[in-house]
C-alpha positions, -999 to 999 in steps of 0.1 A, spaced: -941 -798 -487 -909 -820 -485 -913 -856 -479 -901 -869 -445 -867 -886 -446 -867 -923 -442 -854 -933 -407 -821 -946 -420 -814 -916 -441 -823 -893 -413 -800 -911 -390 -771 -908 -415 -779 -871 -419 -777 -865 -381 -745 -886 -379 -729 -864 -406 -740 -833 -387 -725 -847 -355 -692 -855 -373 -691 -820 -388 -696 -805 -353 -669 -828 -339 -644 -819 -366 -651 -782 -360 -647 -786 -322 -615 -806 -327 -602 -779 -350 -609 -752 -324 -592 -772 -297 -563 -781 -320 -558 -744 -327 -559 -737 -290 -533 -764 -283 -511 -752 -312 -512 -716 -300 -504 -728 -265 -475 -749 -277 -462 -720 -298 -464 -697 -268 -447 -723 -245 -419 -728 -270 -414 -690 -272 -414 -687 -235 -390 -716 -232 -366 -700 -257 -368 -668 -237 -362 -687 -205 -332 -704 -219 -318 -672 -231 -324 -656 -198 -307 -686 -180 -277 -682 -203 -275 -645 -195 -278 -653 -158 -250 -679 -160 -228 -654 -179 -234 -628 -152 -228 -654 -124 -195 -665 -141 -185 -628 -143 -192 -622 -107 -174 -654 -97 -144 -642 -117 -144 -609 -100 -147 -626 -66 -118 -649 -75 -97 -619 -85 -106 -601 -53 -97 -632 -32 -64 -633 -51 -56 -598 -38 -66 -605 -2 -29 -607 7 -23 -571 -4 -57 -558 7 -59 -573 42 -29 -593 53 0 -573 40 -10 -539 56 -15 -556 89 15 -579 90 41 -555 104 18 -545 132 9 -581 140 45 -592 140 56 -562 162 28 -570 187 36 -608 186 75 -607 186 82 -573 201 102 -558 172 99 -547 136 109 -569 107 135 -557 82 117 -569 51 81 -580 43 73 -594 9 38 -602 -6 30 -625 -35 66 -630 -44 79 -656 -69 112 -675 -65 128 -696 -92 155 -723 -87 183 -730 -111 166 -763 -121 136 -743 -134 112 -750 -105 94 -719 -92 73 -711 -62 50 -682 -52 47 -673 -15 17 -654 -3 39 -634 21 70 -637 42 89 -614 66 126 -614 75 143 -601 106 179 -607 119 170 -638 138 136 -650 125 116 -656 93 79 -657 92 60 -674 63 24 -666 57 -2 -686 38 -35 -669 31 -68 -689 24 -103 -675 19 -115 -705 39 -90 -722 62 -93 -759 65 -74 -786 84 -57 -797 51 -43 -761 48 -28 -765 83 -11 -797 72 3 -781 40 18 -753 60 46 -777 70 54 -781 33 52 -744 28 80 -739 55 101 -766 39 96 -749 5 107 -715 20 140 -730 31 145 -745 -4 135 -715 -25 149 -687 -2 183 -702 7 199 -670 21 174 -672 50 173 -710 52 194 -709 84 167 -688 103 141 -704 125 107 -701 108 73 -693 122 42 -701 102 12 -679 99 -22 -689 85 -44 -660 75 -80 -662 66 -113 -643 66 -127 -663 95 -117 -695 112 -137 -723 127 -127 -731 163 -118 -767 155 -94 -756 128 -79 -729 150 -73 -755 178 -56 -778 153 -34 -750 140 -24 -742 175 -15 -778 182 7 -777 151 23 -745 164 10 -720 139 -3 -684 144 -37 -678 129 -49 -644 116 -85 -636 107 -106 -605 102 -113 -587 135 -115 -552 150 -81 -542 135 -87 -557 101 -64 -587 106 -58 -599 142 -43 -629 159 -70 -654 168 -48 -677 190 -55 -679 227 -37 -654 249 -2 -665 258 1 -689 228 37 -692 217 42 -702 180 65 -730 171 98 -722 156 106 -746 128 
């Protein structure tokens, strides 16, 4: 029959057992934390890769949208321009140009979204996806540029047209005060949004 352990030795023995259990428990918890961290890191890498893929797809879609907006003149404005001009001024225009470049002898160049020419009038169009008050202000410069870059028609009075997808009422009112026609998408693709009886300014 084994002799009973002295109290001190028994206390040490129990302490060692407790330490062993603690170390084992810590090891189990450490493994759990390690596995969790490894899983989180893997999920984070997958998330980052997914985010990069989403950004690439978003950039691709933005690029396609930008290209589509760039052709809005041809797709929406240009096919409607002759009809709008006939309804507004009562006659057809001899020539209508869309997205046309002009270059001066000094090397400067300028692209116009669209313009139309008749015997006694020129119409200059500027197309914006979203029309803002600043675009209305810049239309004055667009008309001045038309006279500089298209000198054969510089003697003609010029009417300015601002075309957009939709227009806020405050911007429309401002454009009218400046004397510009405003076109936006309507029942007939592009239609005049000015109030009935509005007479555009001839610059």
